[in-house]
Structures are given as structure tokens and as C-alpha cells.
C-alpha positions, 0 to 999 in steps of 0.5 A, a space after each residue: 274902356 270900351 270892353 273891347 279886346 286889346 289885339 296885338 298885331 304883328 308887325 313885319 320883320 323888316 321893310 321891303 323894298 323891290 328893285 325893278 331890273 332893267 330888263 324890265 320897262 322902268 315905268 311900271 316901277 313908276 306908276 306902282 310906286 306913284 301908288 304907294 308900292 315900295 318898289 324903284 327901278 334901275 331908272 330912277 336908282 341909277 338915273 337912266 344909266 343902263 348896263 351895270 354888271 349883274 355881281 356889281 347890281 346883286 351886291 348893290 342890291 344886297 347893301 341896300 337890302 332890296 328884293 331884286 325883280 327881274 327877267 334876266 336868264 343870265 343871272 338865272 344861270 350865272 349868279 347863284 353865287 352872288 345871290 346867296 353871298 348878297 342874301 336878296 330876295 328875288 322874284 324872276 318874271 316869267 313868260 317876258 319876251 322882250 327881243 324881236 325876232 327870237 322865237 316867242 314862248 308863253 308871250 306876256 305883254 308889259 301891261 300883263 307884267 304890270 298886272 301881275 305885280 299890282 296883284 301880287 306885290 303885297 303878298 310878296 311883300 309880307 311873305 319876305 318881310 316875315 321870313 328871316 331868310 332870303 325867299 326866291 319866286 317865279 311870278 307868272 300868269 296861267 290860263 283862266 277861261 277867258 283871261 290869264 291869272 297872276 300867280 306866284 310860287 315860292 321856290 328854293 334857289 336850288 329848285 330854281 337853278 337846277 330846273 329852270 337854267 334851261 327854260 
């Protein structure tokens, strides 16, 4: 015996695997996956085919046990029941505007989305893995002195659907 105590490390309750929605650049998931993050994208999962209806996608993600990363405004407005029924955790990206010609609010780039996920994915993974129920997060950047700082906030689904539908 070396005299050291045996420390038990708590193992997560479940394996967490993230799915990056088609409304976000699939290359972000490709890069994160290549360095060991448990993430895939619609591009890999569906071999480049786009356009799966959200209701079917949510059911699919629930069956596979994926956590959905999206910025899909329609999902937050129309699919609360589907999200609850599928039992999926969701990470909503705030501030990314991809449509040209639309007013931009709190705009962030794809590079900043990559940075946010690089910075926060492990923490989100641990929280979701150790939870007995689905969790919901807003992932966003806040202003620092000279830079944008990745941040996340755990919310209830009720909070999200009541407070963020109009935004």
C-alpha cells in the first residue's frame, strides 16, 4: 500500500452526445468532433440531406439520446410539446444571425459560436450527464472589457417559452 486513500470519482449517469442543427454551420461540429468532443451535425448524421421537419428531428434526437444545439427560432415558438415528449436537452445559441438582409441584433459570428462551444461544451456535458431530467440552456456571449466572453445560463423550459418567444 502506498498510503494514499482510494478516492472514488463519481461517474456521470449517462453519456451525452450533442447534435448541431442545420441552422448552424456543420463545420463547427466537425472541428469539435475531430478533437474529441462528443458532437455530430446534421451534415454527418443525414449525409448532407437538409430539410427534416422539426417534429421528426426532435423525435429522432430523443430516440438517439442526443442533446440538440440550435438557434432555431421556430423550435422555441412551436415545439415545446415535442421537446418535452422526446425528453431531450436543448442548448439554444443566442445572437447568431445568418439571414442576409435581415436586421442584426446582438450579432455574433460563426467563429464566436465555435469559441462558445469550445469553451462551454464540457461544462454543459457534465451538467446534462449528471441530471435525471432534460436540461435547457441559453448559450451567448456577453461583453467584457475588450472581448466577448462565452457564457451560459441554465433555464427551465417554461422560462424559455414564456420569456424568449418574442425575441
